[in-house]
Chimera marker file (.cmm) of the C-alpha trace (Angstrom):
<marker_set name="trace">
<marker id="1" x="-38.480" y="-147.476" z="133.679" r="1" g="1" b="0" radius="0.5"/>
<marker id="2" x="-41.112" y="-145.371" z="132.350" r="1" g="1" b="0" radius="0.5"/>
<marker id="3" x="-39.251" y="-142.400" z="134.774" r="1" g="1" b="0" radius="0.5"/>
<marker id="4" x="-36.081" y="-143.599" z="133.227" r="1" g="1" b="0" radius="0.5"/>
<marker id="5" x="-36.707" y="-143.744" z="129.574" r="1" g="1" b="0" radius="0.5"/>
<marker id="6" x="-38.033" y="-140.594" z="129.524" r="1" g="1" b="0" radius="0.5"/>
<marker id="7" x="-34.934" y="-138.883" z="131.732" r="1" g="1" b="0" radius="0.5"/>
<marker id="8" x="-32.869" y="-140.853" z="128.592" r="1" g="1" b="0" radius="0.5"/>
<marker id="9" x="-35.223" y="-139.333" z="125.839" r="1" g="1" b="0" radius="0.5"/>
<marker id="10" x="-34.613" y="-135.972" z="126.993" r="1" g="1" b="0" radius="0.5"/>
<marker id="11" x="-30.565" y="-136.012" z="127.055" r="1" g="1" b="0" radius="0.5"/>
<marker id="12" x="-30.032" y="-137.740" z="123.959" r="1" g="1" b="0" radius="0.5"/>
<marker id="13" x="-32.792" y="-136.105" z="122.525" r="1" g="1" b="0" radius="0.5"/>
<marker id="14" x="-30.667" y="-132.441" z="123.397" r="1" g="1" b="0" radius="0.5"/>
<marker id="15" x="-26.808" y="-133.815" z="122.643" r="1" g="1" b="0" radius="0.5"/>
<marker id="16" x="-28.629" y="-134.867" z="119.202" r="1" g="1" b="0" radius="0.5"/>
<marker id="17" x="-29.663" y="-130.819" z="119.230" r="1" g="1" b="0" radius="0.5"/>
<marker id="18" x="-26.060" y="-129.745" z="120.729" r="1" g="1" b="0" radius="0.5"/>
<marker id="19" x="-24.823" y="-131.722" z="117.977" r="1" g="1" b="0" radius="0.5"/>
<marker id="20" x="-25.713" y="-128.992" z="115.880" r="1" g="1" b="0" radius="0.5"/>
<marker id="21" x="-24.518" y="-125.763" z="117.543" r="1" g="1" b="0" radius="0.5"/>
<marker id="22" x="-20.871" y="-124.865" z="116.741" r="1" g="1" b="0" radius="0.5"/>
<marker id="23" x="-19.801" y="-123.532" z="119.455" r="1" g="1" b="0" radius="0.5"/>
<marker id="24" x="-20.713" y="-126.811" z="121.723" r="1" g="1" b="0" radius="0.5"/>
<marker id="25" x="-19.435" y="-128.633" z="118.703" r="1" g="1" b="0" radius="0.5"/>
<marker id="26" x="-15.089" y="-127.010" z="118.316" r="1" g="1" b="0" radius="0.5"/>
<marker id="27" x="-13.329" y="-128.992" z="115.190" r="1" g="1" b="0" radius="0.5"/>
<marker id="28" x="-16.906" y="-131.794" z="115.537" r="1" g="1" b="0" radius="0.5"/>
<marker id="29" x="-16.268" y="-132.655" z="118.814" r="1" g="1" b="0" radius="0.5"/>
<marker id="30" x="-18.631" y="-132.398" z="120.558" r="1" g="1" b="0" radius="0.5"/>
<marker id="31" x="-17.939" y="-130.768" z="124.331" r="1" g="1" b="0" radius="0.5"/>
<marker id="32" x="-14.416" y="-130.896" z="122.694" r="1" g="1" b="0" radius="0.5"/>
<marker id="33" x="-14.681" y="-134.982" z="122.972" r="1" g="1" b="0" radius="0.5"/>
<marker id="34" x="-17.564" y="-137.057" z="121.450" r="1" g="1" b="0" radius="0.5"/>
<marker id="35" x="-16.737" y="-137.212" z="116.872" r="1" g="1" b="0" radius="0.5"/>
<marker id="36" x="-19.892" y="-135.550" z="116.218" r="1" g="1" b="0" radius="0.5"/>
<marker id="37" x="-21.486" y="-135.352" z="112.689" r="1" g="1" b="0" radius="0.5"/>
<marker id="38" x="-25.095" y="-134.961" z="111.341" r="1" g="1" b="0" radius="0.5"/>
<marker id="39" x="-25.966" y="-138.651" z="110.395" r="1" g="1" b="0" radius="0.5"/>
<marker id="40" x="-24.779" y="-139.220" z="114.827" r="1" g="1" b="0" radius="0.5"/>
<marker id="41" x="-26.794" y="-136.384" z="115.816" r="1" g="1" b="0" radius="0.5"/>
<marker id="42" x="-29.642" y="-137.496" z="113.596" r="1" g="1" b="0" radius="0.5"/>
<marker id="43" x="-29.265" y="-140.903" z="115.550" r="1" g="1" b="0" radius="0.5"/>
<marker id="44" x="-29.163" y="-139.416" z="118.836" r="1" g="1" b="0" radius="0.5"/>
<marker id="45" x="-32.643" y="-136.818" z="118.086" r="1" g="1" b="0" radius="0.5"/>
<marker id="46" x="-34.788" y="-140.138" z="116.693" r="1" g="1" b="0" radius="0.5"/>
<marker id="47" x="-32.771" y="-141.928" z="120.010" r="1" g="1" b="0" radius="0.5"/>
<marker id="48" x="-33.699" y="-139.364" z="122.113" r="1" g="1" b="0" radius="0.5"/>
<marker id="49" x="-37.820" y="-139.430" z="120.712" r="1" g="1" b="0" radius="0.5"/>
<marker id="50" x="-38.491" y="-143.102" z="120.445" r="1" g="1" b="0" radius="0.5"/>
<marker id="51" x="-37.341" y="-142.888" z="123.975" r="1" g="1" b="0" radius="0.5"/>
<marker id="52" x="-40.251" y="-140.719" z="124.829" r="1" g="1" b="0" radius="0.5"/>
<marker id="53" x="-42.296" y="-141.760" z="122.966" r="1" g="1" b="0" radius="0.5"/>
<marker id="54" x="-42.488" y="-145.397" z="125.017" r="1" g="1" b="0" radius="0.5"/>
<marker id="55" x="-42.117" y="-144.515" z="128.228" r="1" g="1" b="0" radius="0.5"/>
<marker id="56" x="-45.308" y="-142.935" z="127.094" r="1" g="1" b="0" radius="0.5"/>
<marker id="57" x="-46.715" y="-146.464" z="126.032" r="1" g="1" b="0" radius="0.5"/>
<marker id="58" x="-45.212" y="-148.147" z="129.856" r="1" g="1" b="0" radius="0.5"/>
<marker id="59" x="-43.593" y="-150.504" z="131.399" r="1" g="1" b="0" radius="0.5"/>
<marker id="60" x="-43.158" y="-153.706" z="129.160" r="1" g="1" b="0" radius="0.5"/>
<marker id="61" x="-42.037" y="-150.947" z="125.674" r="1" g="1" b="0" radius="0.5"/>
<marker id="62" x="-39.799" y="-149.187" z="127.640" r="1" g="1" b="0" radius="0.5"/>
<marker id="63" x="-38.180" y="-152.335" z="128.381" r="1" g="1" b="0" radius="0.5"/>
<marker id="64" x="-38.512" y="-153.785" z="124.779" r="1" g="1" b="0" radius="0.5"/>
<marker id="65" x="-36.527" y="-150.213" z="123.793" r="1" g="1" b="0" radius="0.5"/>
<marker id="66" x="-33.573" y="-150.576" z="126.257" r="1" g="1" b="0" radius="0.5"/>
<marker id="67" x="-33.574" y="-154.134" z="125.390" r="1" g="1" b="0" radius="0.5"/>
<marker id="68" x="-33.104" y="-153.092" z="121.544" r="1" g="1" b="0" radius="0.5"/>
<marker id="69" x="-31.481" y="-149.730" z="122.251" r="1" g="1" b="0" radius="0.5"/>
<marker id="70" x="-28.367" y="-151.826" z="124.015" r="1" g="1" b="0" radius="0.5"/>
<marker id="71" x="-27.577" y="-154.240" z="121.952" r="1" g="1" b="0" radius="0.5"/>
<marker id="72" x="-27.908" y="-152.306" z="119.046" r="1" g="1" b="0" radius="0.5"/>
<marker id="73" x="-25.133" y="-149.880" z="121.088" r="1" g="1" b="0" radius="0.5"/>
<marker id="74" x="-23.328" y="-152.045" z="122.263" r="1" g="1" b="0" radius="0.5"/>
<marker id="75" x="-22.584" y="-153.406" z="118.584" r="1" g="1" b="0" radius="0.5"/>
<marker id="76" x="-21.914" y="-149.671" z="117.464" r="1" g="1" b="0" radius="0.5"/>
<marker id="77" x="-19.030" y="-149.557" z="120.191" r="1" g="1" b="0" radius="0.5"/>
<marker id="78" x="-17.603" y="-153.126" z="119.160" r="1" g="1" b="0" radius="0.5"/>
<marker id="79" x="-17.390" y="-151.596" z="115.580" r="1" g="1" b="0" radius="0.5"/>
<marker id="80" x="-16.253" y="-147.839" z="116.490" r="1" g="1" b="0" radius="0.5"/>
<marker id="81" x="-13.126" y="-150.122" z="118.456" r="1" g="1" b="0" radius="0.5"/>
<marker id="82" x="-12.356" y="-151.701" z="114.753" r="1" g="1" b="0" radius="0.5"/>
<marker id="83" x="-13.333" y="-149.009" z="112.900" r="1" g="1" b="0" radius="0.5"/>
<marker id="84" x="-11.437" y="-147.020" z="110.338" r="1" g="1" b="0" radius="0.5"/>
<marker id="85" x="-11.504" y="-143.840" z="109.243" r="1" g="1" b="0" radius="0.5"/>
<marker id="86" x="-13.383" y="-142.312" z="112.667" r="1" g="1" b="0" radius="0.5"/>
<marker id="87" x="-17.064" y="-143.865" z="110.681" r="1" g="1" b="0" radius="0.5"/>
<marker id="88" x="-19.542" y="-146.211" z="111.465" r="1" g="1" b="0" radius="0.5"/>
<marker id="89" x="-22.460" y="-147.076" z="109.335" r="1" g="1" b="0" radius="0.5"/>
<marker id="90" x="-22.056" y="-142.836" z="108.655" r="1" g="1" b="0" radius="0.5"/>
<marker id="91" x="-21.182" y="-141.537" z="111.700" r="1" g="1" b="0" radius="0.5"/>
<marker id="92" x="-18.219" y="-139.989" z="113.018" r="1" g="1" b="0" radius="0.5"/>
<marker id="93" x="-16.618" y="-141.862" z="115.617" r="1" g="1" b="0" radius="0.5"/>
<marker id="94" x="-13.599" y="-141.538" z="118.173" r="1" g="1" b="0" radius="0.5"/>
<marker id="95" x="-12.746" y="-143.654" z="121.096" r="1" g="1" b="0" radius="0.5"/>
<marker id="96" x="-14.221" y="-141.599" z="123.517" r="1" g="1" b="0" radius="0.5"/>
<marker id="97" x="-17.519" y="-141.906" z="121.350" r="1" g="1" b="0" radius="0.5"/>
<marker id="98" x="-16.569" y="-145.531" z="121.906" r="1" g="1" b="0" radius="0.5"/>
<marker id="99" x="-16.081" y="-145.509" z="125.514" r="1" g="1" b="0" radius="0.5"/>
<marker id="100" x="-18.980" y="-143.760" z="126.149" r="1" g="1" b="0" radius="0.5"/>
<marker id="101" x="-21.090" y="-146.758" z="123.554" r="1" g="1" b="0" radius="0.5"/>
<marker id="102" x="-20.271" y="-149.244" z="125.780" r="1" g="1" b="0" radius="0.5"/>
<marker id="103" x="-21.067" y="-147.314" z="128.888" r="1" g="1" b="0" radius="0.5"/>
<marker id="104" x="-24.732" y="-146.519" z="127.885" r="1" g="1" b="0" radius="0.5"/>
<marker id="105" x="-24.857" y="-149.704" z="126.003" r="1" g="1" b="0" radius="0.5"/>
<marker id="106" x="-25.005" y="-151.601" z="130.053" r="1" g="1" b="0" radius="0.5"/>
<marker id="107" x="-27.060" y="-148.761" z="131.042" r="1" g="1" b="0" radius="0.5"/>
<marker id="108" x="-29.507" y="-149.242" z="128.864" r="1" g="1" b="0" radius="0.5"/>
<marker id="109" x="-29.425" y="-153.446" z="129.137" r="1" g="1" b="0" radius="0.5"/>
<marker id="110" x="-29.840" y="-153.682" z="132.962" r="1" g="1" b="0" radius="0.5"/>
<marker id="111" x="-32.927" y="-151.120" z="132.164" r="1" g="1" b="0" radius="0.5"/>
<marker id="112" x="-33.894" y="-153.586" z="130.366" r="1" g="1" b="0" radius="0.5"/>
<marker id="113" x="-33.172" y="-156.662" z="131.520" r="1" g="1" b="0" radius="0.5"/>
<marker id="114" x="-32.525" y="-156.354" z="135.757" r="1" g="1" b="0" radius="0.5"/>
<marker id="115" x="-35.543" y="-156.416" z="137.286" r="1" g="1" b="0" radius="0.5"/>
<marker id="116" x="-37.560" y="-158.872" z="134.459" r="1" g="1" b="0" radius="0.5"/>
<marker id="117" x="-39.141" y="-160.574" z="138.139" r="1" g="1" b="0" radius="0.5"/>
<marker id="118" x="-41.530" y="-157.201" z="138.885" r="1" g="1" b="0" radius="0.5"/>
<marker id="119" x="-43.185" y="-157.798" z="134.635" r="1" g="1" b="0" radius="0.5"/>
<marker id="120" x="-44.438" y="-161.205" z="135.551" r="1" g="1" b="0" radius="0.5"/>
<marker id="121" x="-47.942" y="-161.980" z="137.144" r="1" g="1" b="0" radius="0.5"/>
<marker id="122" x="-46.946" y="-163.634" z="141.067" r="1" g="1" b="0" radius="0.5"/>
<marker id="123" x="-47.254" y="-167.041" z="140.850" r="1" g="1" b="0" radius="0.5"/>
<marker id="124" x="-50.210" y="-168.620" z="142.645" r="1" g="1" b="0" radius="0.5"/>
<marker id="125" x="-50.005" y="-172.133" z="145.128" r="1" g="1" b="0" radius="0.5"/>
<marker id="126" x="-49.018" y="-175.075" z="143.277" r="1" g="1" b="0" radius="0.5"/>
<marker id="127" x="-51.955" y="-177.069" z="142.694" r="1" g="1" b="0" radius="0.5"/>
<marker id="128" x="-51.066" y="-180.021" z="140.861" r="1" g="1" b="0" radius="0.5"/>
<marker id="129" x="-50.548" y="-182.000" z="144.431" r="1" g="1" b="0" radius="0.5"/>
<marker id="130" x="-48.522" y="-184.520" z="145.258" r="1" g="1" b="0" radius="0.5"/>
<link id1="1" id2="2" r="1" g="1" b="0" radius="0.2"/>
<link id1="2" id2="3" r="1" g="1" b="0" radius="0.2"/>
<link id1="3" id2="4" r="1" g="1" b="0" radius="0.2"/>
<link id1="4" id2="5" r="1" g="1" b="0" radius="0.2"/>
<link id1="5" id2="6" r="1" g="1" b="0" radius="0.2"/>
<link id1="6" id2="7" r="1" g="1" b="0" radius="0.2"/>
<link id1="7" id2="8" r="1" g="1" b="0" radius="0.2"/>
<link id1="8" id2="9" r="1" g="1" b="0" radius="0.2"/>
<link id1="9" id2="10" r="1" g="1" b="0" radius="0.2"/>
<link id1="10" id2="11" r="1" g="1" b="0" radius="0.2"/>
<link id1="11" id2="12" r="1" g="1" b="0" radius="0.2"/>
<link id1="12" id2="13" r="1" g="1" b="0" radius="0.2"/>
<link id1="13" id2="14" r="1" g="1" b="0" radius="0.2"/>
<link id1="14" id2="15" r="1" g="1" b="0" radius="0.2"/>
<link id1="15" id2="16" r="1" g="1" b="0" radius="0.2"/>
<link id1="16" id2="17" r="1" g="1" b="0" radius="0.2"/>
<link id1="17" id2="18" r="1" g="1" b="0" radius="0.2"/>
<link id1="18" id2="19" r="1" g="1" b="0" radius="0.2"/>
<link id1="19" id2="20" r="1" g="1" b="0" radius="0.2"/>
<link id1="20" id2="21" r="1" g="1" b="0" radius="0.2"/>
<link id1="21" id2="22" r="1" g="1" b="0" radius="0.2"/>
<link id1="22" id2="23" r="1" g="1" b="0" radius="0.2"/>
<link id1="23" id2="24" r="1" g="1" b="0" radius="0.2"/>
<link id1="24" id2="25" r="1" g="1" b="0" radius="0.2"/>
<link id1="25" id2="26" r="1" g="1" b="0" radius="0.2"/>
<link id1="26" id2="27" r="1" g="1" b="0" radius="0.2"/>
<link id1="27" id2="28" r="1" g="1" b="0" radius="0.2"/>
<link id1="28" id2="29" r="1" g="1" b="0" radius="0.2"/>
<link id1="29" id2="30" r="1" g="1" b="0" radius="0.2"/>
<link id1="30" id2="31" r="1" g="1" b="0" radius="0.2"/>
<link id1="31" id2="32" r="1" g="1" b="0" radius="0.2"/>
<link id1="32" id2="33" r="1" g="1" b="0" radius="0.2"/>
<link id1="33" id2="34" r="1" g="1" b="0" radius="0.2"/>
<link id1="34" id2="35" r="1" g="1" b="0" radius="0.2"/>
<link id1="35" id2="36" r="1" g="1" b="0" radius="0.2"/>
<link id1="36" id2="37" r="1" g="1" b="0" radius="0.2"/>
<link id1="37" id2="38" r="1" g="1" b="0" radius="0.2"/>
<link id1="38" id2="39" r="1" g="1" b="0" radius="0.2"/>
<link id1="39" id2="40" r="1" g="1" b="0" radius="0.2"/>
<link id1="40" id2="41" r="1" g="1" b="0" radius="0.2"/>
<link id1="41" id2="42" r="1" g="1" b="0" radius="0.2"/>
<link id1="42" id2="43" r="1" g="1" b="0" radius="0.2"/>
<link id1="43" id2="44" r="1" g="1" b="0" radius="0.2"/>
<link id1="44" id2="45" r="1" g="1" b="0" radius="0.2"/>
<link id1="45" id2="46" r="1" g="1" b="0" radius="0.2"/>
<link id1="46" id2="47" r="1" g="1" b="0" radius="0.2"/>
<link id1="47" id2="48" r="1" g="1" b="0" radius="0.2"/>
<link id1="48" id2="49" r="1" g="1" b="0" radius="0.2"/>
<link id1="49" id2="50" r="1" g="1" b="0" radius="0.2"/>
<link id1="50" id2="51" r="1" g="1" b="0" radius="0.2"/>
<link id1="51" id2="52" r="1" g="1" b="0" radius="0.2"/>
<link id1="52" id2="53" r="1" g="1" b="0" radius="0.2"/>
<link id1="53" id2="54" r="1" g="1" b="0" radius="0.2"/>
<link id1="54" id2="55" r="1" g="1" b="0" radius="0.2"/>
<link id1="55" id2="56" r="1" g="1" b="0" radius="0.2"/>
<link id1="56" id2="57" r="1" g="1" b="0" radius="0.2"/>
<link id1="57" id2="58" r="1" g="1" b="0" radius="0.2"/>
<link id1="58" id2="59" r="1" g="1" b="0" radius="0.2"/>
<link id1="59" id2="60" r="1" g="1" b="0" radius="0.2"/>
<link id1="60" id2="61" r="1" g="1" b="0" radius="0.2"/>
<link id1="61" id2="62" r="1" g="1" b="0" radius="0.2"/>
<link id1="62" id2="63" r="1" g="1" b="0" radius="0.2"/>
<link id1="63" id2="64" r="1" g="1" b="0" radius="0.2"/>
<link id1="64" id2="65" r="1" g="1" b="0" radius="0.2"/>
<link id1="65" id2="66" r="1" g="1" b="0" radius="0.2"/>
<link id1="66" id2="67" r="1" g="1" b="0" radius="0.2"/>
<link id1="67" id2="68" r="1" g="1" b="0" radius="0.2"/>
<link id1="68" id2="69" r="1" g="1" b="0" radius="0.2"/>
<link id1="69" id2="70" r="1" g="1" b="0" radius="0.2"/>
<link id1="70" id2="71" r="1" g="1" b="0" radius="0.2"/>
<link id1="71" id2="72" r="1" g="1" b="0" radius="0.2"/>
<link id1="72" id2="73" r="1" g="1" b="0" radius="0.2"/>
<link id1="73" id2="74" r="1" g="1" b="0" radius="0.2"/>
<link id1="74" id2="75" r="1" g="1" b="0" radius="0.2"/>
<link id1="75" id2="76" r="1" g="1" b="0" radius="0.2"/>
<link id1="76" id2="77" r="1" g="1" b="0" radius="0.2"/>
<link id1="77" id2="78" r="1" g="1" b="0" radius="0.2"/>
<link id1="78" id2="79" r="1" g="1" b="0" radius="0.2"/>
<link id1="79" id2="80" r="1" g="1" b="0" radius="0.2"/>
<link id1="80" id2="81" r="1" g="1" b="0" radius="0.2"/>
<link id1="81" id2="82" r="1" g="1" b="0" radius="0.2"/>
<link id1="82" id2="83" r="1" g="1" b="0" radius="0.2"/>
<link id1="83" id2="84" r="1" g="1" b="0" radius="0.2"/>
<link id1="84" id2="85" r="1" g="1" b="0" radius="0.2"/>
<link id1="85" id2="86" r="1" g="1" b="0" radius="0.2"/>
<link id1="86" id2="87" r="1" g="1" b="0" radius="0.2"/>
<link id1="87" id2="88" r="1" g="1" b="0" radius="0.2"/>
<link id1="88" id2="89" r="1" g="1" b="0" radius="0.2"/>
<link id1="89" id2="90" r="1" g="1" b="0" radius="0.2"/>
<link id1="90" id2="91" r="1" g="1" b="0" radius="0.2"/>
<link id1="91" id2="92" r="1" g="1" b="0" radius="0.2"/>
<link id1="92" id2="93" r="1" g="1" b="0" radius="0.2"/>
<link id1="93" id2="94" r="1" g="1" b="0" radius="0.2"/>
<link id1="94" id2="95" r="1" g="1" b="0" radius="0.2"/>
<link id1="95" id2="96" r="1" g="1" b="0" radius="0.2"/>
<link id1="96" id2="97" r="1" g="1" b="0" radius="0.2"/>
<link id1="97" id2="98" r="1" g="1" b="0" radius="0.2"/>
<link id1="98" id2="99" r="1" g="1" b="0" radius="0.2"/>
<link id1="99" id2="100" r="1" g="1" b="0" radius="0.2"/>
<link id1="100" id2="101" r="1" g="1" b="0" radius="0.2"/>
<link id1="101" id2="102" r="1" g="1" b="0" radius="0.2"/>
<link id1="102" id2="103" r="1" g="1" b="0" radius="0.2"/>
<link id1="103" id2="104" r="1" g="1" b="0" radius="0.2"/>
<link id1="104" id2="105" r="1" g="1" b="0" radius="0.2"/>
<link id1="105" id2="106" r="1" g="1" b="0" radius="0.2"/>
<link id1="106" id2="107" r="1" g="1" b="0" radius="0.2"/>
<link id1="107" id2="108" r="1" g="1" b="0" radius="0.2"/>
<link id1="108" id2="109" r="1" g="1" b="0" radius="0.2"/>
<link id1="109" id2="110" r="1" g="1" b="0" radius="0.2"/>
<link id1="110" id2="111" r="1" g="1" b="0" radius="0.2"/>
<link id1="111" id2="112" r="1" g="1" b="0" radius="0.2"/>
<link id1="112" id2="113" r="1" g="1" b="0" radius="0.2"/>
<link id1="113" id2="114" r="1" g="1" b="0" radius="0.2"/>
<link id1="114" id2="115" r="1" g="1" b="0" radius="0.2"/>
<link id1="115" id2="116" r="1" g="1" b="0" radius="0.2"/>
<link id1="116" id2="117" r="1" g="1" b="0" radius="0.2"/>
<link id1="117" id2="118" r="1" g="1" b="0" radius="0.2"/>
<link id1="118" id2="119" r="1" g="1" b="0" radius="0.2"/>
<link id1="119" id2="120" r="1" g="1" b="0" radius="0.2"/>
<link id1="120" id2="121" r="1" g="1" b="0" radius="0.2"/>
<link id1="121" id2="122" r="1" g="1" b="0" radius="0.2"/>
<link id1="122" id2="123" r="1" g="1" b="0" radius="0.2"/>
<link id1="123" id2="124" r="1" g="1" b="0" radius="0.2"/>
<link id1="124" id2="125" r="1" g="1" b="0" radius="0.2"/>
<link id1="125" id2="126" r="1" g="1" b="0" radius="0.2"/>
<link id1="126" id2="127" r="1" g="1" b="0" radius="0.2"/>
<link id1="127" id2="128" r="1" g="1" b="0" radius="0.2"/>
<link id1="128" id2="129" r="1" g="1" b="0" radius="0.2"/>
<link id1="129" id2="130" r="1" g="1" b="0" radius="0.2"/>
</marker_set>
């Protein structure tokens, strides 16, 4: 899980930085597809940095990060469906963003909630009697 958070963090950090490079954002669209602005880029950078920090803290904090991140991005995706003026919480938004946020939210929620039993200690025999 720590490796996944590290990769996740690097990708989001890179995406946030890429959003500030005009050659990669013709007409305010990262790679010509995803709507970005300063706020959007800063959120991606913060998201990436937090992912890198929790990856260094262990599996418990990493899973919690993915849970919270997944829920937040799911809410942002839903809000993006109803956004008027192409703006969600001060961040540029278009339909490719909405789709991407749903995909990222699903991935994060999977990382945060799937395989949860691996974190629980093994159970010993039931000594209560019959």
